[in-house]
N, C-alpha and C positions, 0 to 999 in steps of 0.2 A: 740246472743240475743240483741235485740234493746229495750231500755226503753223509753217508751212514756209516758210523764208527762201531764196531763190534768189539767187545773186550772179553776175553776168556779168563778173566781174573789172572792175566798172563804174568804180571810181576807186581809185587807189593810196592815197589818204588814208582810205578808208573801212576801218574795223575791224569787219568783219562779227561776230566772236565777241563784241564789246562790245554790238552791237546785240541779238544773241540773248540775252545775259546780261540786258540791260535789260528786255527783254520778260518774260523768266521772272521777274525780280524784281518787277516791277511789276503784271503780269497773273496770274502764277502759272500760265501756260498751259505746256504742253509745247511746247518749240521745238526744231525740227530744222533745221540748215543743210544745204542742198544746194547743187550746183553750177549750172551754166548750165541755164535753165528747158527751153528747147527741146531741148537735148541730152538732159536727164534724161528728158522725157516721149517722145521719139522714139527713146530707145535709142541716141542718136548721141553720146553723151558722149565716147566714145573712138574716134571715127571712125564714118563712115556705113556701115552694112551694106548689102551689095548689094540685098538685098530691101527696104530702106527708102529707097533712093536716089531713085526717082521721086517719092515723096510729100514727101521732104525738098526736092528741087529746087524743087517747086511752091512750098513754104512760103517758101523762100529768095527766090524770084522775087517773091512776094507781099510780103514784108517790103521788098523793094526798091522796089516800086510803091507802098508806103505812105509813101515819102519825099515831102515837100512840096516840089516843085520850082517852083511858081508861088505866092507868097505872097498873091496877090490873088484867087485862085480857090478856091471851096469844094470843087469837084470837079477833081481833078488830071487833067491830060491823059494819055490813053492812051500809053504808050511802052514800048519793048522794054528791059528791063534791060540794062546794060552787063555785060560779063563781069567786070570789076574791081569792080563793086558786088557781084555774086553771091559773087565770092571773098571779099571783106570780110565779108559776112554768114556765110559758111561758116566762116571762121577764128574769128568770135565764137562760132558754135554748137559748135565744137569746142574752145573754151577757150584758143585760141591767139592771140587778139587781140581788140580792142574795135571795136564799129562806130564809124563816123565821128563824133566828138564834135561837136556843133553843128549837125549836120544834122537839120533838124526832121522828125519822123514824124507822120502822122495817128494820134494816140494811140488813137482809137476802133477803128481797123482792127488796130493792134498787140494791143490788149487782146482783140478778138474772136479773133484768130488764136491767142493764148496760151490762152484759154479753151476753144477747140475741142479742145486737147490733154488738158484734164483730164477724167478720167472722171466719170461721174455720181456714182459712189459716194464720190468724194472731194470734192465740192462743199461739204460741210458744214464742212470743215476751212477754215482761213485761208491761202491762198497769196499770198506777197508777194514780188514780183521787184524787185530792185534793178538797174537797168539804166543804162547810159551813154546810150541813146537819148534824145534831146531830144523828149518827147512834147508834142504840141500839139493843140488843137481848135479849130475855125473858129466864130467868134461873128458871127452875121448882123448884130448891132446895129451894130457898128463895121466889119464887112466884113474882119475881120483873122483871122489864126491867132495864137493865144495859147499860149505855152509854160506847162507846169505843173510843179509839184514832184511831185505825186501824183495819180494816177487811181484812183478807188475802184471796185470792182467785182469781177467774177470773171475773172481774178484781180486783186489790187491791184498796181499798178505804182508804184514810186518812181524818179524820174529824178535820179541823182546830178548830172548836167548841169544839169537844171532847177533843183536846189537853188541852183545858182550863178547861172543865167542867167535863170529865170523871175521871181523877185520883183524888183520895180524897184529899182535901186541909188540911192545918194544923189544929189542933184541936182548936187553937185560933180563927181561922176563923168562925168555926161554933158557938162557944160561943159568939162571936160578933154579928152573925146574930140572935142569940136567944134574945140578947139585943134589936135589932131593932124591934122585934115583940111586945115589950112592948109599943111602940109608943111615949117613952120619947124623943127618937132621931130619926130624918127622916132616913128612910132606905138608901137613897142616900149618905147621910153624913156618916153613919156607914160603908158603902161599900167602899167609897172613903178612909176612914182612915184605914180600914183593908188592903186594896191593897197597901197603902203607907207603913204601918208597916210590912207587911209580903212580901214585893216585892222580897226579895232574896229567899223566900221559896215557892213560887207559881207564875204561869203565868196568865196573864190577856189577854183580847181580843186584845189589841193593843200592845202587848209585841213584841219587835223585836226577842226575843229568840225563838219565834214560828217557825222562818226559820231553826234554828239548830235543834229543835225537829222534825220538818217535814222531814229534811234530815235523822234523825235516824230511823224514821218510814219507809221512803222510801228504807233505807238499808235492813229493816227487809222484805220488799217485795221482793227485789231482791234476797236475801237469800233464801227466801220461794220458789221462781221461780226456783232457782238452785238445792235446795237439799230437798225441801218440809219441812224443819225445819227452823223456822224464829227466835225463841227466844234463849236467853242466859241466864243462871243463874248468870253470873258475873255482880254484881249491877253497875260497871262503864262501862260495854260494850255498845256500841250504840245499840246493838240488845237486851238489857235487856227489859222485858216486866213490865214496871213501873205501879204499882197500886196507887201510891200516887205521889202528885206533887212533893214533896222533892226528891223522887226516879227518877222522870222524869228529873228534873233539874241536879241532880248529874250525870245521864247517858248520857244526851244529851247536856247540856249547860254549864258544870263546867270544870275547868282545868283538871279534872280527866277523862273526857269523851273521850273515844277512843275505837277501836276495841280490844277485847280480843286476845291473841295470836293465838286461834284456828280460829277466824273469820277473823283476819288479814291474816292468811295463806290461808284461803278460797278464798278471793278476791285477794291474790297475785297471785293465780294459773291462774287468768284469764288475757289475754293480756292487758297489760296497767294498771292493778290494782296495785297500788304502795303505796298509802298513807292512812293509817287507823286512822290518828290523826284527831283532829278537823281542 
């Protein structure tokens, strides 16, 4: 199995080479870093060729339609994409910019679109896309769209925006945000102070620890590819499915973060898989 990493210039703090090296060290897999996923598989990495333009245009329009514009509805209203939205997706495809950070997308639709681009002969390999798109899925139980750090499947998607926004932040953060709604203190001042005060308990968009978190999520993708099972109940294992920022930091960025014995044994069975530590 070869692991292919695709980076959509998803986050300035992300060091993709370190993620690749960590995967090689821990799993022993052959790891290849590629550029933007859609551009790579549609042949549009350096501009859209005339013959590919119609198919690419349809794909861009579908990506825009995958945006969640009504957070209370599982099925989004049919709408005509705006030219500015299509242009933003095109710039991201060509590696000249990022999609709108914080705009939620229907993660299932995005994953299906990406999967359609991969040829059948390549499906045995592990394709991992690091994207700035905030990926979400609708949960009927509480009738809400929930953001994710990772969506596992064909291909696997890691959201660098989701690493920051999906896991619940400390309670003090939300209490501070409520203070900002009073208008007594500018919101940006409150946000900066909360990020400073809670820096050891939550990640931010420019946090260098995003690289370590992304590596752990990529390990979950590789484990899923190998066994069909990705997550671990051990709270300090790199394969723990963290629901809170403090859990994410503990399992991915702290001195305690490592593979549990079971998952260290899993990767140790692979040729070259030797190091389950940070």
